[in-house]
C-alpha positions, -999 to 999 in steps of 0.1 A, spaced: 105 -80 165 130 -100 148 110 -115 122 76 -97 108 47 -121 109 27 -131 79 51 -109 58 48 -128 24 28 -155 38 -4 -140 34 -32 -158 12 -61 -140 -8 -87 -148 -37 -88 -123 -68 -129 -115 -56 -111 -106 -17 -87 -86 -34 -115 -65 -58 -133 -59 -24 -104 -43 -5 -98 -20 -36 -132 -9 -38 -133 -4 2 -104 14 -2 -110 38 -32 -145 39 -25 -144 55 7 -154 29 32 -122 26 46 -107 59 47 -118 93 43 -109 112 4 -85 135 27 -66 105 40 -63 84 10 -52 111 -7 -27 116 20 -16 84 14 -12 79 -24 5 110 -28 43 112 -27 66 131 -8 97 117 -16 107 109 -53 82 84 -59 77 77 -25 41 79 -7 31 64 30 47 29 24 40 28 -13 58 32 -44 36 59 -67 47 57 -107 29 67 -139 33 37 -160 19 39 -199 4 73 -186 -19 54 -154 -8 61 -119 6 33 -104 2 22 -67 25 -7 -54 42 -20 -27 69 -47 -32 58 -68 -4 91 -61 18 94 -53 55 120 -35 71 127 -44 99 148 -21 125 159 -32 160 165 -3 182 186 -12 217 
């Protein structure tokens, strides 16, 4: 894949994003153990595809939206 499909071209609403957040952190999409593993940094502030920081005393979990593509030949 030379160009990731839909990278940066996804559309959503605030209502849909709230449903996603509630499903993800409410235990409907992942087990509590899987979610904890996903958001626990293992290399500096890097978790499984996510940046995890503390901002103003609160945990911030983010993804900048970029996708690195490496081609192996």
